[in-house]
N, C-alpha and C positions, 0 to 999 in steps of 0.2 A: 517526465519519464523517470522511472525508477530502475535501478540495477539489482537484479536478483540472480540466483544460481540454480541451475538444474541439479538433480540429485547426483549426477556424475561430476559436479563441480564446475561445469562450464557456465560462465556468466552470460547474461543477456539483458537487454534493455526492454522494458515493457512500458507502454503508454498508460499511465495511471488513470487517465480520463475514461478509459474503456473498461475499467475493472468494475464488475457487478458484485461479485462476492469473493470473500477470502475465508476458507474453511480449513479445518484440520481433520484428516481422516485416518490415521494420525499424521500423515504427511500433509504439509500445507499445500492446498490446491487453490489456485486463483482462476476464477471464471470470468471471462470477458463478456461484454454485452452481445457479442456475436455468437456466444456459446462455446468458443474455444477455451480449453482448459490447460493450465500449466501447473505442474507439480514442482515445487521449489524447496530448497534446503532451509530457507529462512523460516523462523517461527511466524505464527499469525500476528503476534504483537509487533515483531520487527517489520513485517510488511505494512502494518497499519502506520507505524511511525514513519516509514519511507513515503507512504502516500500523503500523510499530513505535511511532511516537509516539502513535498512536491507541490501540493496545493498552496501552501504558504508562499513558495517561491514564485508562483504565477498569480499571486494575489486572489486566489479563489476562496481562501479560508483565512479569516482575520486572526491575528495573534491573540486577541482577547477571547475569542471563541474557544480556542484550544486551552489556554492557560487560565482563563477566568479573569474577571476584572476585580483587582484587589481593592479598588476604590468604591465598590458598590456599597450602598447603604442598606 
């Protein structure tokens, strides 16, 4: 789950597993897999970082995939 804010400043929690797309029109619009859309205050990059942190917290995305493996040859 990620916490984002509507344009009026009211915060809400969104299940990141159902996010299909995040776009800027110029406002950031999050589209879920069921077609429902939310316009939020946060930038596209901020929403992406929130999603990545959520995925890491539930072990859906490994730390190495995001940061890269420094020991690669």
